C-alpha positions, -999 to +999 in steps of 0.1 A: -634+596+648-629+605+685-629+568+694-600+563+669-580+592+683-581+578+718-581+541+711-548+540+693-527+557+720-543+534+746-532+504+726-496+515+729-497+517+766-498+479+766-460+474+766-458+491+800-477+461+815-447+439+808-425+464+828-442+458+861-410+445+878-389+471+861-411+499+876-405+483+910-367+482+905-368+518+895-387+527+927-422+530+914-452+507+924-458+480+898-495+487+897-489+519+879-481+499+847-518+490+845-532+525+843-534+537+806-517+570+798-505+574+834-482+544+830-465+562+801-461+593+822-443+573+849-423+555+823-409+588+810-400+598+845-381+565+850-361+570+818-357+607+826-371+621+793-389+654+788-427+656+790-430+668+754-423+632+745-457+625+761-474+648+736-458+629+707-469+596+721-505+607+717-500+611+679-514+580+662-488+558+643-459+581+654-464+566+689-452+532+675-418+547+670-418+566+703-426+535+723-397+517+706-374+545+718-388+542+753-381+505+754-346+511+742-341+536+771-354+510+796-329+485+783-301+510+786-310+513+823-298+477+827-266+484+808-280+468+776-260+489+751-253+464+724-274+469+692-286+433+693-298+436+729-318+467+722-332+451+691-344+421+710-360+444+736-379+462+709-390+431+689-398+410+720-408+434+748-433+409+762-404+385+770-374+407+774-389+434+797-402+408+822-368+391+821-351+423+830-375+429+859-375+394+873-338+385+870-319+391+902-287+396+882-301+426+863-299+459+882-316+492+871-294+523+871-310+557+865-297+577+835-281+604+857-261+578+876-248+557+847-214+558+833-214+576+800-206+553+771-187+567+742-200+552+709-177+543+680-182+561+648-196+529+633-221+525+661-232+561+658-238+557+621-256+524+626-279+539+652-286+569+629-294+546+599-316+523+620-334+553+635-340+569+600-352+536+584-377+529+612-390+564+613-393+566+575-410+532+573-436+542+598-443+575+581-446+560+546-467+531+559-492+550+580-490+588+572-480+597+537-457+585+509-440+601+479-449+590+444-440+599+408-462+600+378-447+577+352-473+578+324-497+603+308-529+586+318-539+615+342-528+644+320-532+673+322-543+671+358-512+652+367-482+653+344-454+628+336-426+638+359-448+651+387-436+642+422-465+641+447-474+632+483-502+606+488-520+608+521-525+574+538-545+588+566-571+604+543-589+571+537-572+553+566-538+535+563-538+498+556-519+474+578-493+458+554-502+423+542-465+415+542-448+434+570-414+418+566-398+435+536-367+453+524-371+490+533-379+516+506-385+490+479-420+482+466-419+446+454-386+437+437-351+439+450-327+464+433-308+451+403-333+422+399-364+416+378-380+388+399-363+386+433-390+395+458-383+423+483-406+408+508-411+374+526-444+358+533-435+341+566-459+365+582-491+373+563-516+397+579-553+398+568-568+430+554-572+457+580-577+494+576-574+520+603-602+546+604-594+575+581-603+612+580-628+607+551-644+582+528-635+578+491-657+602+471-667+606+435-639+625+416-612+619+443-578+613+428-568+579+443-537+557+444-544+520+445-529+486+439-534+474+403-562+448+406-548+426+377-513+428+392-517+397+413-499+376+386-472+392+364-446+383+338-412+395+350-405+407+314-437+427+309-444+435+346-477+454+348-471+470+313-491+441+299-515+422+321-507+385+326-544+377+318-541+396+285-509+378+277-526+344+283-555+355+261-531+366+233-505+338+235-521+309+254-513+299+290-489+271+280-466+295+260-467+322+286-455+298+313-430+280+292-414+307+270-389+321+295-371+342+269-402+362+259-421+363+292-395+355+319-409+340+351-446+342+361-448+354+397-476+361+422-478+393+443-499+399+474-522+429+474-499+454+491-470+446+467-490+450+434-481+479+412-494+514+423-518+531+399-532+566+401-566+574+386-597+595+394-625+577+412-655+581+390-679+558+407-681+546+443-698+515+459-736+514+451-733+537+421-745+528+386-722+541+359-728+547+322-708+565+295-728+580+266-708+596+238-678+602+262-701+618+289-701+600+322-734+595+341-736+584+377-770+571+388-784+588+357-769+622+365-744+639+342-710+642+358-686+672+352-655+665+333-622+673+351-611+708+339-579+694+322-594+662+308-581+650+274-596+631+245-580+621+213-585+643+182-578+635+145-555+662+134-548+665+097-515+685+093-493+675+064-462+693+079-469+682+115-477+703+145-452+731+152-429+724+181-432+760+194-469+757+195-467+722+211-446+737+240-470+766+243-501+745+248-482+717+266-486+688+241-460+663+254-436+643+232-454+611+242-488+625+231-473+639+199-458+605+191-493+591+190-501+616+162-471+605+142-485+569+143-521+575+133-526+614+133-545+612+166-533+632+195-548+636+231-559+673+236-578+693+260-610+709+246-595+744+248-563+734+230-584+717+203-601+750+196-568+768+194-551+743+171-577+747+144-564+782+139-528+773+135-515+777+099-509+743+083-536+725+103-563+714+078-588+699+102-593+688+139-620+663+147-627+646+180-624+608+179-656+591+190-664+553+190-700+550+180-726+532+202-728+495+195-692+492+182-678+464+205-642+466+218-634+430+230-605+443+251-629+460+275-643+446+307-663+423+311-649+409+278-683+395+269-700+398+235-733+402+252-722+438+261-711+456+229-694+485+247-665+507+239-645+533+257-669+561+247-702+543+251-701+520+281-725+505+305-748+508+325-728+489+351-735+485+388-706+491+412-709+466+441-715+477+477-706+459+508-736+440+523-757+444+492-772+412+477-777+409+440-791+382+417-764+364+397-770+345+365-753+336+332-760+371+318-742+390+345-717+366+360-689+380+338-691+412+358-687+396+392-669+363+387-634+377+396-649+396+426-665+365+440-637+341+432-604+361+436-611+392+456-635+377+481-618+342+482-647+319+472-646+288+450-667+298+420-675+274+392-700+272+363-714+238+353-741+231+328-753+267+328-755+268+366-734+289+390-718+272+421-702+291+450-682+270+475-699+239+461-734+251+464-757+263+436-762+300+438-785+326+422-777+355+446-745+369+461-738+393+490-707+413+486-681+414+514-663+446+503-670+479+487-657+485+451-648+515+431-646+526+394-614+544+384-607+563+351-578+585+339-584+621+330-566+614+297-597+594+287-583+579+254-549+571+268-556+554+301-556+517+311-584+520+337-615+503+350-630+501+315-602+476+307-599+456+339-630+463+360-636+471+397-611+482+424-617+464+457-615+485+489-585+465+501-566+478+471-570+515+480-537+530+491-544+567+496-554+601+483-532+621+460-528+654+479-499+676+469-475+680+440-441+693+453-420+690+422-427+687+385-400+678+359-406+678+322-391+645+309-390+660+274-367+688+284-330+692+294-318+705+327-312+740+314-341+739+288-372+741+309-368+709+328-384+722+359-421+733+354-420+762+378-457+770+374-466+734+384-448+733+417-465+732+451-500+726+438-530+708+454-543+679+435-580+684+425 
């Protein structure tokens, strides 16, 4: 961790090296550009900025922005006040700074001896907007980002309408795979269903900066949806492309534009963001027996506000006043209208039995051996369901396992898609990159995610493992909670749910 704290600031002293001749024009020996930390101190003196800037430069990731400002100030010393000139200096410092230093036509003038230039209103607003966009982009890429909860898959831990901050530095921020993108937009341009908000001229490989901690069992994690690599522009991630192909056939999915729209690919960092609880980490073996999760054979505690579906027999429905009291959402109640099943917390299930007009309340449980073909690994050899599932091994980086026709359905997507191998099966034999294989060594760690609303969550039981390069951050803090079922003056703001730590 200490190496990380010091290594990153050192890396941002590198631009000073290109200012050797500029230092000399400013009256400082050029060799000072070669001394890490000290060169930034001299740089600040040259541009006449206060020393508290130096403290901020030592903050990882924020220093990116600070060095940009310092480069702009150097450019101003050569009377480069046009926005495009300062932009070139920031984007190409390794070319522009040496040019300013070497060119005999370029003279350096200290800040206190320059003529004060009055900016136009347009230029002031432009500078302010550029400043805000760059600062916000650095913060949301490397430090933390704001998210909203759109579905009830994590209720009642996280509610529909919760606004929360997700820490990027908790598990270490990822370098973006597609760094050139429209600011503040995830993957699609506004007012469009399929126009990409990013370009792939520059593609960066997966790299994660060191974080403050590792992903642990029961952490609430934001991640990129693993099956979101290919999507229908009509269904987006509401219905997986792979499930659409299974239901309608590949030919129709690709040709029926009216029903499915265009089929597009998204790189890892532009796939839909999901939020779930990490139930199993790399190296764990997970099993669910009658809704109880076991990790490595040990029973795991349920989240305090976990929900399961209950069969509620109530000829006149469930009273709205009672629903508000125990926080049964309109979305959850609509499930009851459909098949008399409603997601409830265990404590609420005990209360609802006592309500007049409720005839019976019975927990819904899929019996062992009842196969749900929609569950991962979609293989009839494993007759599992959402309540009785596994055992299943969660792959760990560097671990070698035997692979065969019985277990290849678990790991084929990992080997082929996530770890970029050419996997094929011929005549009952497995080939990886053209060579017959009976073992495989994993290149990444994987995780198993599940929603706290266990019967109303599209999670790892339905699409499998989450690779480490899909991990975005840790859900940390809910700062606002709005009830989507209420009006502005009718309990819209959940005052008792504001400013809470996610657990």
